[in-house]
C-alpha positions in Angstrom: 94.7 115.5 -38.1 91.5 117.4 -37.4 88.1 116.8 -38.8 88.1 119.9 -41.0 91.5 119.1 -42.6 90.4 115.5 -43.1 87.3 116.7 -45.0 89.4 119.0 -47.2 91.8 116.1 -48.0 88.9 114.1 -49.3 87.7 117.1 -51.3 84.6 117.6 -49.1 84.0 121.0 -47.6 82.3 120.5 -44.3 79.6 123.1 -44.4 78.3 122.0 -41.0 81.3 123.7 -39.5 80.6 126.8 -41.5 77.0 126.8 -40.3 78.1 126.2 -36.7 80.7 129.0 -36.7 78.3 131.4 -38.4 75.5 130.6 -35.9 74.9 133.8 -33.9 74.3 131.7 -30.8 78.0 131.0 -30.5 78.5 134.8 -29.9 75.9 134.9 -27.1 77.4 134.9 -23.7 75.7 133.2 -20.7 75.6 136.5 -18.8 73.4 135.2 -16.0 71.0 138.0 -16.6 73.6 140.8 -16.9 73.3 141.8 -20.6 76.2 144.2 -20.6 79.5 142.7 -21.6 82.7 144.0 -20.2 85.4 145.4 -22.5 87.6 142.3 -22.4 84.6 140.2 -23.3 83.8 142.4 -26.3 87.4 141.9 -27.4 87.0 138.1 -27.3 83.9 138.4 -29.5 85.8 140.7 -31.9 88.7 138.2 -31.9 86.5 135.3 -32.7 85.0 137.2 -35.7 88.4 138.2 -37.0 89.8 134.6 -36.6 86.6 133.2 -38.3 87.0 135.6 -41.2 90.7 134.6 -41.6 89.8 130.9 -41.5 87.1 131.3 -44.1 89.5 133.1 -46.5 92.0 130.3 -46.2 89.2 127.7 -46.5 88.0 129.4 -49.7 91.6 129.4 -51.1 92.0 125.7 -50.4 88.6 124.7 -51.6 88.1 127.0 -54.6 91.3 128.5 -55.9 92.9 126.6 -58.7 96.3 128.0 -57.6 96.1 125.7 -54.6 96.6 122.7 -56.8 99.9 124.2 -58.1 101.4 124.4 -54.7 103.8 121.7 -53.6 101.8 118.8 -51.9 103.7 119.2 -48.6 102.8 122.9 -48.5 99.2 122.0 -49.3 99.2 119.7 -46.3 100.7 122.4 -44.0 98.0 124.8 -45.1 95.3 122.2 -44.3 96.8 121.7 -40.9 97.0 125.4 -40.4 93.3 125.7 -41.3 92.4 123.0 -38.9 94.2 124.8 -36.0 92.5 128.1 -37.0 89.1 126.4 -36.7 90.2 125.0 -33.3 90.9 128.6 -32.1 87.6 129.8 -33.4 85.9 127.0 -31.4 87.8 127.8 -28.2 86.8 131.5 -28.5 83.2 130.4 -29.0 83.4 128.3 -25.9 84.8 131.2 -23.9 82.0 133.5 -25.1 79.4 131.0 -24.1 81.0 130.9 -20.6 80.7 134.7 -20.1 
């Protein structure tokens, strides 16, 4: 189980991850002096933002919506695992952006 899901299980929202993924530096490519991104690179940046927004919505539901507690415990665990994987995707996209 991933670090983020583990934090949610214990009831602790890991704001360090929130701060990391919100950090503008994760969207700054290492362009080797060429400041113009190619179209496919722009799409990766857009994809990271979209996946980040989706992960934050699920995170908010898990962490703050009282309806989450009414969901079957097994489904709660599946949602936490899903969130962990979503954060992994955001991290991979951030790494790709840094490598541009």
